[in-house]
Every structure is written in C-alpha cells, then in structure tokens.
C-alpha positions as CSV (number, residue, x, y, z in Angstrom):
1,X,7.1,6.9,-7.2
2,X,5.2,3.8,-6.4
3,X,3.9,2.5,-3.1
4,X,4.1,-1.2,-2.4
5,X,2.3,-3.2,0.2
6,X,3.8,-5.7,2.6
7,X,2.0,-9.0,3.1
8,X,2.6,-12.1,5.3
9,X,3.7,-15.3,3.7
10,X,1.9,-18.5,4.4
11,X,3.7,-20.7,6.8
12,X,4.1,-24.4,6.0
13,X,5.7,-26.9,8.3
14,X,8.2,-27.9,5.7
15,X,9.5,-24.4,5.2
16,X,10.7,-23.7,8.8
17,X,14.1,-25.1,8.2
18,X,14.8,-22.7,5.4
19,X,14.3,-19.5,7.5
20,X,12.2,-17.7,5.0
21,X,11.2,-14.2,5.7
22,X,7.7,-13.8,7.2
23,X,6.7,-11.0,4.9
24,X,7.0,-10.2,1.2
25,X,6.1,-7.5,-1.3
26,X,2.4,-7.9,-2.1
27,X,0.5,-7.5,-5.4
28,X,-1.6,-4.6,-4.1
29,X,-3.3,-3.1,-1.1
30,X,-6.6,-4.7,0.1
31,X,-9.8,-2.8,-0.2
32,X,-10.0,-2.7,3.6
33,X,-6.7,-0.9,3.8
34,X,-7.8,1.6,1.2
35,X,-11.0,2.3,3.1
36,X,-9.2,2.6,6.4
37,X,-7.0,5.2,4.8
38,X,-10.2,7.1,3.9
39,X,-9.6,6.9,0.1
40,X,-12.2,6.2,-2.4
41,X,-11.6,3.0,-4.5
42,X,-11.8,4.9,-7.8
43,X,-9.5,7.7,-6.6
44,X,-6.9,5.2,-5.5
45,X,-6.9,3.7,-8.9
46,X,-6.5,7.1,-10.5
47,X,-3.6,7.9,-8.2
48,X,-1.8,4.7,-9.2
49,X,-2.2,2.8,-6.0
50,X,-2.2,-0.9,-6.7
51,X,-5.2,-2.8,-5.4
52,X,-5.6,-6.5,-4.8
53,X,-9.2,-7.5,-4.7
54,X,-8.4,-11.0,-3.4
55,X,-6.8,-9.8,-0.1
56,X,-9.0,-9.5,2.9
57,X,-6.6,-8.6,5.7
58,X,-5.8,-5.1,6.9
59,X,-2.2,-4.4,8.0
60,X,-1.6,-1.2,9.9
61,X,1.8,-0.7,8.3
62,X,0.2,-0.8,4.8
63,X,-2.4,1.8,5.9
64,X,0.4,4.0,7.1
65,X,2.3,3.6,3.8
66,X,-0.8,4.7,1.9
67,X,-1.3,7.7,4.1
68,X,2.4,8.6,3.7
69,X,2.1,8.3,0.0
70,X,-0.9,10.6,-0.1
71,X,1.0,13.2,1.9
72,X,3.9,13.0,-0.6
73,X,1.5,13.5,-3.4
74,X,0.0,16.6,-1.7
75,X,3.5,18.0,-1.2
76,X,4.4,17.5,-4.9
77,X,1.2,19.2,-6.0
78,X,1.7,22.1,-3.7
79,X,5.3,22.4,-4.7
80,X,4.4,22.3,-8.3
81,X,1.9,25.1,-8.0
82,X,4.5,27.4,-6.2
83,X,7.1,26.8,-8.9
84,X,4.8,27.8,-11.7
85,X,4.0,31.2,-10.1
C-alpha cells in the first residue's frame, strides 16, 4: 500500500474557464508534514513514504493521511505477529 499526498494546483488567470480541479496528486509529502506527523525523515524513507524536498507547505489532510498510514502499518505488524504464533 502506498500513501499519496494532495497538493494545490497553481491558479493562472487563463485556466479559470477550463474548470480545473484545485488539487492534484503530489510527488511526495513535504518535510514539514513529516515532522508534524512526528516521524523522523530517515524512518519515513525506510517505510516507503515519498518525500518532496521542494515543497514547503503543510496541509492538514496530508498529515492526517501519514498518521493513518502509520496506524495501518502498526496494525499489519501486530496482525503478522499474532498469525505466526
């Protein structure tokens, strides 16, 4: 399973007539979002969380997505240990 960030699109005056979505799937989570989720940068990379060093913004929905992903990983690890016994 992979977690994907949501980022805002830049708005240009000539694009308003096309009714583009305001958000899109991002390249990775910003370092600020990873820090706000209280995850170490190196640990995030080991867990397979994509990181975009160029992004500066912190979106609450992305932080929540990372936290939810971490809970799912914990559930998988706990479930895996119980099955082995």
